[in-house]
BALOBA-1460 file (C-alpha; in Angstrom, 3 decimals):
// residues 271
<rec num="1" residu="m" x="77.766" y="88.449" z="135.218"/>
<rec num="2" residu="n" x="78.976" y="85.309" z="133.485"/>
<rec num="3" residu="e" x="76.466" y="85.938" z="130.698"/>
<rec num="4" residu="v" x="78.560" y="88.754" z="129.191"/>
<rec num="5" residu="y" x="81.022" y="86.534" z="127.370"/>
<rec num="6" residu="e" x="78.372" y="83.962" z="126.435"/>
<rec num="7" residu="l" x="76.343" y="86.699" z="124.779"/>
<rec num="8" residu="l" x="79.408" y="88.010" z="122.943"/>
<rec num="9" residu="q" x="80.026" y="84.510" z="121.598"/>
<rec num="10" residu="k" x="76.399" y="84.234" z="120.521"/>
<rec num="11" residu="i" x="76.798" y="87.363" z="118.386"/>
<rec num="12" residu="k" x="79.922" y="85.992" z="116.720"/>
<rec num="13" residu="e" x="78.153" y="82.710" z="115.966"/>
<rec num="14" residu="k" x="74.855" y="84.229" z="114.829"/>
<rec num="15" residu="k" x="76.359" y="87.162" z="112.852"/>
<rec num="16" residu="p" x="73.170" y="89.261" z="112.975"/>
<rec num="17" residu="l" x="72.613" y="91.953" z="110.356"/>
<rec num="18" residu="i" x="72.314" y="95.362" z="112.030"/>
<rec num="19" residu="h" x="70.497" y="97.946" z="109.914"/>
<rec num="20" residu="h" x="71.601" y="101.523" z="110.635"/>
<rec num="21" residu="i" x="70.007" y="104.816" z="109.735"/>
<rec num="22" residu="t" x="72.670" y="106.832" z="111.408"/>
<rec num="23" residu="n" x="74.989" y="109.776" z="111.846"/>
<rec num="24" residu="w" x="77.053" y="110.758" z="108.789"/>
<rec num="25" residu="v" x="79.901" y="111.964" z="111.034"/>
<rec num="26" residu="t" x="80.454" y="108.522" z="112.555"/>
<rec num="27" residu="i" x="78.935" y="106.143" z="110.032"/>
<rec num="28" residu="y" x="82.230" y="104.432" z="109.171"/>
<rec num="29" residu="d" x="83.104" y="103.868" z="112.816"/>
<rec num="30" residu="c" x="79.624" y="102.494" z="113.537"/>
<rec num="31" residu="a" x="80.002" y="100.013" z="110.684"/>
<rec num="32" residu="n" x="83.486" y="99.045" z="111.812"/>
<rec num="33" residu="v" x="82.619" y="98.504" z="115.467"/>
<rec num="34" residu="t" x="79.619" y="96.392" z="114.478"/>
<rec num="35" residu="r" x="81.896" y="94.209" z="112.369"/>
<rec num="36" residu="q" x="84.535" y="93.882" z="115.085"/>
<rec num="37" residu="f" x="81.932" y="92.555" z="117.509"/>
<rec num="38" residu="g" x="81.049" y="89.850" z="115.003"/>
<rec num="39" residu="a" x="77.810" y="91.266" z="113.589"/>
<rec num="40" residu="l" x="77.199" y="92.519" z="110.046"/>
<rec num="41" residu="p" x="76.512" y="96.235" z="109.446"/>
<rec num="42" residu="v" x="74.380" y="97.765" z="106.725"/>
<rec num="43" residu="m" x="73.786" y="101.484" z="106.275"/>
<rec num="44" residu="a" x="70.596" y="101.964" z="104.245"/>
<rec num="45" residu="h" x="68.964" y="105.408" z="104.456"/>
<rec num="46" residu="a" x="66.746" y="105.758" z="101.377"/>
<rec num="47" residu="k" x="63.051" y="105.728" z="102.250"/>
<rec num="48" residu="e" x="62.441" y="103.640" z="99.144"/>
<rec num="49" residu="e" x="64.476" y="100.655" z="100.427"/>
<rec num="50" residu="v" x="64.548" y="100.777" z="104.228"/>
<rec num="51" residu="s" x="61.537" y="98.470" z="104.635"/>
<rec num="52" residu="d" x="63.164" y="95.835" z="102.455"/>
<rec num="53" residu="m" x="66.411" y="96.079" z="104.413"/>
<rec num="54" residu="v" x="64.637" y="95.800" z="107.750"/>
<rec num="55" residu="k" x="63.042" y="92.520" z="106.608"/>
<rec num="56" residu="i" x="66.436" y="90.802" z="106.526"/>
<rec num="57" residu="s" x="67.865" y="92.484" z="109.628"/>
<rec num="58" residu="s" x="67.984" y="91.431" z="113.288"/>
<rec num="59" residu="c" x="67.998" y="94.947" z="114.765"/>
<rec num="60" residu="l" x="67.378" y="98.529" z="113.615"/>
<rec num="61" residu="v" x="69.627" y="101.289" z="115.005"/>
<rec num="62" residu="l" x="68.408" y="104.878" z="114.541"/>
<rec num="63" residu="n" x="70.703" y="107.839" z="115.278"/>
<rec num="64" residu="i" x="69.586" y="111.481" z="114.881"/>
<rec num="65" residu="g" x="73.100" y="112.959" z="114.994"/>
<rec num="66" residu="t" x="72.840" y="114.475" z="111.500"/>
<rec num="67" residu="l" x="69.070" y="114.477" z="111.156"/>
<rec num="68" residu="t" x="67.019" y="116.005" z="108.376"/>
<rec num="69" residu="p" x="63.220" y="115.805" z="108.084"/>
<rec num="70" residu="d" x="63.590" y="113.386" z="105.145"/>
<rec num="71" residu="l" x="65.921" y="111.166" z="107.155"/>
<rec num="72" residu="v" x="63.444" y="111.035" z="110.036"/>
<rec num="73" residu="d" x="60.712" y="110.099" z="107.571"/>
<rec num="74" residu="a" x="62.882" y="107.153" z="106.510"/>
<rec num="75" residu="m" x="63.387" y="106.234" z="110.177"/>
<rec num="76" residu="v" x="59.629" y="106.147" z="110.709"/>
<rec num="77" residu="v" x="59.105" y="103.895" z="107.677"/>
<rec num="78" residu="a" x="61.875" y="101.554" z="108.799"/>
<rec num="79" residu="g" x="60.743" y="101.592" z="112.417"/>
<rec num="80" residu="k" x="57.150" y="100.724" z="111.573"/>
<rec num="81" residu="k" x="58.308" y="97.763" z="109.513"/>
<rec num="82" residu="a" x="60.588" y="96.662" z="112.362"/>
<rec num="83" residu="n" x="57.688" y="96.932" z="114.821"/>
<rec num="84" residu="k" x="55.475" y="94.846" z="112.534"/>
<rec num="85" residu="l" x="58.150" y="92.132" z="112.324"/>
<rec num="86" residu="n" x="59.078" y="92.331" z="116.045"/>
<rec num="87" residu="i" x="62.610" y="93.430" z="115.228"/>
<rec num="88" residu="p" x="64.121" y="95.505" z="118.075"/>
<rec num="89" residu="v" x="64.662" y="99.232" z="117.556"/>
<rec num="90" residu="v" x="67.472" y="101.190" z="119.231"/>
<rec num="91" residu="l" x="67.187" y="104.999" z="119.172"/>
<rec num="92" residu="d" x="70.228" y="107.191" z="119.885"/>
<rec num="93" residu="i" x="68.861" y="110.677" z="120.632"/>
<rec num="94" residu="v" x="72.032" y="112.608" z="119.795"/>
<rec num="95" residu="g" x="71.651" y="116.303" z="120.613"/>
<rec num="96" residu="a" x="68.056" y="116.116" z="121.826"/>
<rec num="97" residu="g" x="67.523" y="119.346" z="123.741"/>
<rec num="98" residu="a" x="70.151" y="121.259" z="121.782"/>
<rec num="99" residu="t" x="67.632" y="122.535" z="119.214"/>
<rec num="100" residu="p" x="63.826" y="122.443" z="118.965"/>
<rec num="101" residu="l" x="64.048" y="120.317" z="115.800"/>
<rec num="102" residu="r" x="66.014" y="117.549" z="117.499"/>
<rec num="103" residu="t" x="63.695" y="117.481" z="120.481"/>
<rec num="104" residu="k" x="60.576" y="117.506" z="118.305"/>
<rec num="105" residu="e" x="61.791" y="114.737" z="116.002"/>
<rec num="106" residu="t" x="62.900" y="112.588" z="118.935"/>
<rec num="107" residu="k" x="59.429" y="112.841" z="120.430"/>
<rec num="108" residu="r" x="57.903" y="112.081" z="117.040"/>
<rec num="109" residu="l" x="59.922" y="108.881" z="116.750"/>
<rec num="110" residu="l" x="58.962" y="107.836" z="120.266"/>
<rec num="111" residu="d" x="55.304" y="108.627" z="119.583"/>
<rec num="112" residu="e" x="55.107" y="106.778" z="116.265"/>
<rec num="113" residu="l" x="57.357" y="103.800" z="116.978"/>
<rec num="114" residu="r" x="57.814" y="101.136" z="119.618"/>
<rec num="115" residu="v" x="61.428" y="101.706" z="120.675"/>
<rec num="116" residu="e" x="62.977" y="98.956" z="122.767"/>
<rec num="117" residu="i" x="66.091" y="100.921" z="123.781"/>
<rec num="118" residu="i" x="66.480" y="104.708" z="124.085"/>
<rec num="119" residu="k" x="70.096" y="105.856" z="124.437"/>
<rec num="120" residu="g" x="71.616" y="109.249" z="125.183"/>
<rec num="121" residu="n" x="73.736" y="111.226" z="127.600"/>
<rec num="122" residu="a" x="72.262" y="112.548" z="130.835"/>
<rec num="123" residu="a" x="71.072" y="115.852" z="129.339"/>
<rec num="124" residu="e" x="69.533" y="114.263" z="126.244"/>
<rec num="125" residu="i" x="67.612" y="111.725" z="128.293"/>
<rec num="126" residu="a" x="66.566" y="114.370" z="130.839"/>
<rec num="127" residu="t" x="65.182" y="116.595" z="128.086"/>
<rec num="128" residu="i" x="62.956" y="113.828" z="126.741"/>
<rec num="129" residu="a" x="61.939" y="112.890" z="130.302"/>
<rec num="130" residu="g" x="60.752" y="116.457" z="130.893"/>
<rec num="131" residu="v" x="63.542" y="117.294" z="133.336"/>
<rec num="132" residu="k" x="65.422" y="120.586" z="133.087"/>
<rec num="133" residu="a" x="68.826" y="120.109" z="131.469"/>
<rec num="134" residu="e" x="71.467" y="122.049" z="129.562"/>
<rec num="135" residu="i" x="73.198" y="120.661" z="126.515"/>
<rec num="136" residu="k" x="75.829" y="122.307" z="124.321"/>
<rec num="137" residu="g" x="75.854" y="120.737" z="120.865"/>
<rec num="138" residu="v" x="75.887" y="117.062" z="121.793"/>
<rec num="139" residu="e" x="77.613" y="117.431" z="125.178"/>
<rec num="140" residu="a" x="75.745" y="117.363" z="128.486"/>
<rec num="141" residu="v" x="76.458" y="120.483" z="130.562"/>
<rec num="142" residu="n" x="73.991" y="120.291" z="133.442"/>
<rec num="143" residu="v" x="71.048" y="118.187" z="134.615"/>
<rec num="144" residu="e" x="68.636" y="118.842" z="137.455"/>
<rec num="145" residu="g" x="68.225" y="115.620" z="139.400"/>
<rec num="146" residu="k" x="69.957" y="112.272" z="139.615"/>
<rec num="147" residu="p" x="70.536" y="110.542" z="136.258"/>
<rec num="148" residu="i" x="69.526" y="107.147" z="137.664"/>
<rec num="149" residu="d" x="66.152" y="108.546" z="138.775"/>
<rec num="150" residu="i" x="65.658" y="110.236" z="135.406"/>
<rec num="151" residu="a" x="66.446" y="106.996" z="133.562"/>
<rec num="152" residu="k" x="63.964" y="105.061" z="135.697"/>
<rec num="153" residu="k" x="61.306" y="107.733" z="135.169"/>
<rec num="154" residu="l" x="61.606" y="107.644" z="131.397"/>
<rec num="155" residu="a" x="61.743" y="103.837" z="131.361"/>
<rec num="156" residu="e" x="58.459" y="103.674" z="133.249"/>
<rec num="157" residu="e" x="56.807" y="106.310" z="131.062"/>
<rec num="158" residu="t" x="57.849" y="104.748" z="127.748"/>
<rec num="159" residu="n" x="58.054" y="101.067" z="128.698"/>
<rec num="160" residu="s" x="61.463" y="101.107" z="127.023"/>
<rec num="161" residu="v" x="64.933" y="100.351" z="128.264"/>
<rec num="162" residu="v" x="66.674" y="103.682" z="128.873"/>
<rec num="163" residu="v" x="70.452" y="103.975" z="128.602"/>
<rec num="164" residu="i" x="72.450" y="106.938" z="129.911"/>
<rec num="165" residu="t" x="76.098" y="106.775" z="128.902"/>
<rec num="166" residu="g" x="78.782" y="108.514" z="130.929"/>
<rec num="167" residu="k" x="81.535" y="107.812" z="133.435"/>
<rec num="168" residu="q" x="79.128" y="105.225" z="134.826"/>
<rec num="169" residu="d" x="76.625" y="103.854" z="132.338"/>
<rec num="170" residu="i" x="73.039" y="103.509" z="133.570"/>
<rec num="171" residu="i" x="70.604" y="101.055" z="132.024"/>
<rec num="172" residu="a" x="67.056" y="101.188" z="133.399"/>
<rec num="173" residu="s" x="63.973" y="99.129" z="132.616"/>
<rec num="174" residu="s" x="60.631" y="98.952" z="134.389"/>
<rec num="175" residu="d" x="61.875" y="96.312" z="136.822"/>
<rec num="176" residu="s" x="65.670" y="96.501" z="136.967"/>
<rec num="177" residu="t" x="68.635" y="98.838" z="136.701"/>
<rec num="178" residu="y" x="72.163" y="97.990" z="135.607"/>
<rec num="179" residu="l" x="75.182" y="100.132" z="136.442"/>
<rec num="180" residu="v" x="78.218" y="99.533" z="134.224"/>
<rec num="181" residu="n" x="81.533" y="100.706" z="135.616"/>
<rec num="182" residu="n" x="83.743" y="99.862" z="132.660"/>
<rec num="183" residu="g" x="85.434" y="102.343" z="130.348"/>
<rec num="184" residu="h" x="88.262" y="104.869" z="130.268"/>
<rec num="185" residu="e" x="88.406" y="108.643" z="129.903"/>
<rec num="186" residu="m" x="90.298" y="108.288" z="126.610"/>
<rec num="187" residu="m" x="87.097" y="106.987" z="125.049"/>
<rec num="188" residu="g" x="85.885" y="110.577" z="125.276"/>
<rec num="189" residu="s" x="88.943" y="111.892" z="123.443"/>
<rec num="190" residu="i" x="87.798" y="110.597" z="120.057"/>
<rec num="191" residu="v" x="84.643" y="111.464" z="118.140"/>
<rec num="192" residu="g" x="82.077" y="108.725" z="117.801"/>
<rec num="193" residu="t" x="82.275" y="106.469" z="120.849"/>
<rec num="194" residu="g" x="78.699" y="107.364" z="121.797"/>
<rec num="195" residu="c" x="77.404" y="106.485" z="118.345"/>
<rec num="196" residu="m" x="79.488" y="103.320" z="118.359"/>
<rec num="197" residu="a" x="77.924" y="102.400" z="121.700"/>
<rec num="198" residu="a" x="74.467" y="102.479" z="120.111"/>
<rec num="199" residu="s" x="75.670" y="100.159" z="117.341"/>
<rec num="200" residu="v" x="77.126" y="97.732" z="119.863"/>
<rec num="201" residu="i" x="73.910" y="97.809" z="121.879"/>
<rec num="202" residu="g" x="72.139" y="96.906" z="118.637"/>
<rec num="203" residu="c" x="74.427" y="93.908" z="118.150"/>
<rec num="204" residu="f" x="73.679" y="92.595" z="121.628"/>
<rec num="205" residu="a" x="69.962" y="93.385" z="121.401"/>
<rec num="206" residu="a" x="69.810" y="91.234" z="118.273"/>
<rec num="207" residu="a" x="71.024" y="88.245" z="120.302"/>
<rec num="208" residu="e" x="69.288" y="88.693" z="123.682"/>
<rec num="209" residu="k" x="65.593" y="88.966" z="124.579"/>
<rec num="210" residu="d" x="66.289" y="90.853" z="127.826"/>
<rec num="211" residu="k" x="67.146" y="94.248" z="126.328"/>
<rec num="212" residu="a" x="68.404" y="95.771" z="129.593"/>
<rec num="213" residu="k" x="70.838" y="92.892" z="130.035"/>
<rec num="214" residu="a" x="71.837" y="93.201" z="126.367"/>
<rec num="215" residu="a" x="72.660" y="96.907" z="126.752"/>
<rec num="216" residu="a" x="74.625" y="96.317" z="129.964"/>
<rec num="217" residu="c" x="76.695" y="93.541" z="128.403"/>
<rec num="218" residu="a" x="77.321" y="95.648" z="125.298"/>
<rec num="219" residu="l" x="78.588" y="98.656" z="127.234"/>
<rec num="220" residu="s" x="80.694" y="96.507" z="129.536"/>
<rec num="221" residu="c" x="82.475" y="94.863" z="126.579"/>
<rec num="222" residu="l" x="82.994" y="98.211" z="124.877"/>
<rec num="223" residu="g" x="84.369" y="99.668" z="128.114"/>
<rec num="224" residu="i" x="86.715" y="96.738" z="128.695"/>
<rec num="225" residu="a" x="88.167" y="97.238" z="125.220"/>
<rec num="226" residu="g" x="88.615" y="100.936" z="125.997"/>
<rec num="227" residu="e" x="90.467" y="100.153" z="129.223"/>
<rec num="228" residu="l" x="92.799" y="97.714" z="127.504"/>
<rec num="229" residu="a" x="93.497" y="100.086" z="124.604"/>
<rec num="230" residu="a" x="94.243" y="102.982" z="126.957"/>
<rec num="231" residu="k" x="97.032" y="100.980" z="128.627"/>
<rec num="232" residu="k" x="98.988" y="100.912" z="125.361"/>
<rec num="233" residu="a" x="97.939" y="104.153" z="123.655"/>
<rec num="234" residu="k" x="100.199" y="107.186" z="123.275"/>
<rec num="235" residu="g" x="97.342" y="109.505" z="122.410"/>
<rec num="236" residu="p" x="93.918" y="109.657" z="120.725"/>
<rec num="237" residu="g" x="95.200" y="108.448" z="117.344"/>
<rec num="238" residu="t" x="96.848" y="105.281" z="118.581"/>
<rec num="239" residu="f" x="94.005" y="104.786" z="121.056"/>
<rec num="240" residu="k" x="91.433" y="104.535" z="118.274"/>
<rec num="241" residu="e" x="93.468" y="101.935" z="116.378"/>
<rec num="242" residu="l" x="94.091" y="99.912" z="119.528"/>
<rec num="243" residu="f" x="90.448" y="100.249" z="120.554"/>
<rec num="244" residu="f" x="89.240" y="98.365" z="117.471"/>
<rec num="245" residu="d" x="92.008" y="95.789" z="117.904"/>
<rec num="246" residu="e" x="91.009" y="95.154" z="121.518"/>
<rec num="247" residu="i" x="87.336" y="94.803" z="120.567"/>
<rec num="248" residu="c" x="88.232" y="92.188" z="117.967"/>
<rec num="249" residu="c" x="90.481" y="90.345" z="120.437"/>
<rec num="250" residu="l" x="88.125" y="90.204" z="123.414"/>
<rec num="251" residu="d" x="88.238" y="86.685" z="124.833"/>
<rec num="252" residu="e" x="86.687" y="84.843" z="127.747"/>
<rec num="253" residu="k" x="89.480" y="85.663" z="130.180"/>
<rec num="254" residu="k" x="89.455" y="89.403" z="129.415"/>
<rec num="255" residu="v" x="85.683" y="89.693" z="129.604"/>
<rec num="256" residu="k" x="85.138" y="87.641" z="132.748"/>
<rec num="257" residu="k" x="88.009" y="89.367" z="134.539"/>
<rec num="258" residu="g" x="87.115" y="92.855" z="133.370"/>
<rec num="259" residu="a" x="83.319" y="93.093" z="133.476"/>
<rec num="260" residu="r" x="82.100" y="95.385" z="136.268"/>
<rec num="261" residu="i" x="78.304" y="95.403" z="136.280"/>
<rec num="262" residu="e" x="75.980" y="96.036" z="139.219"/>
<rec num="263" residu="i" x="72.328" y="94.992" z="139.089"/>
<rec num="264" residu="q" x="69.510" y="96.526" z="141.090"/>
<rec num="265" residu="r" x="66.141" y="94.755" z="141.206"/>
<rec num="266" residu="n" x="63.226" y="95.972" z="143.304"/>
<rec num="267" residu="l" x="65.560" y="98.192" z="145.335"/>
<rec num="268" residu="n" x="67.735" y="95.211" z="146.318"/>
<rec num="269" residu="k" x="71.281" y="95.562" z="145.023"/>
<rec num="270" residu="i" x="72.840" y="92.416" z="143.584"/>
<rec num="271" residu="r" x="76.405" y="92.075" z="142.431"/>
C-alpha cells in the first residue's frame, strides 16, 4: 500500500489536534506518541470543558483503561458533541469482559454514541460481540472462534470499523478487512503499546475518510517502528526510548519497504 507514507505525511502537514479522554496509566505515552507522529495531543477529561475541546479537535480518542462512572459521563458528553460535528470517535475498550462495570460502560458508550473505530484485543472484542472469551485484567486468555470472524461480526452489527490488535492486527469494516503483519514481540514487553495504538489510529483517522484504511496504516507504521527499535534494543528500557525515536524518524524508504498489509474485499484477497 503506497498510501501508508502519503497518509503519514498528511498528518505531519495537517497537525491535527487529537482530544483524549484516556487511561491514567499510559496518558503520557499516548500524548508522546501522538506528538511523534506529527499530530497534537490534548488530554481534557473534565465534563465541564470536553465539549469545548472537541470543537477544536480533529478526532476524539476514548479509552476506558482507568474508567470511573464520572469519566464515562464525560466521554458521553464529548462523544455526542463529536457526533454532532462529524468528528471521528475512536473507542479503546480496555479490559471489557474483565469486570461487569467495564462491559456495561462499553456497551453504554456504543449505545449512546456513533463510534467510527472500536479497538481492543481478541477477548475484549469477542466479549462485546457476544462471543465467549476469557480475559485476565487487560490480557486476552482465550476466545471461542476465529478473531477475524468475530471482528467482521461486530463490524456488521455496529457499522463501525473493528480493530483487534495482536501478533497480526485485524481491521474489519462492513466491506473490507485489513491484516497488518508488522510489529515485534518486544512491543508487548512495555506497558502502554495498546493504548498508544489507539492514539495513533486517532491521528490517522483525523486525516483519512476511509477509517479502515486509516487504522491499517496507523498500525503498520507503529509496527515498523517497533521492528526497527527491536533491532537495536538491549531490553525493554532501551526499546521504549528507541521506539519513540524510530517513530519520529520514519521516512518514505522505511515505510514503503517495511509495510506489510493484506487487504480482503468481498472474499477476494488483494496484496
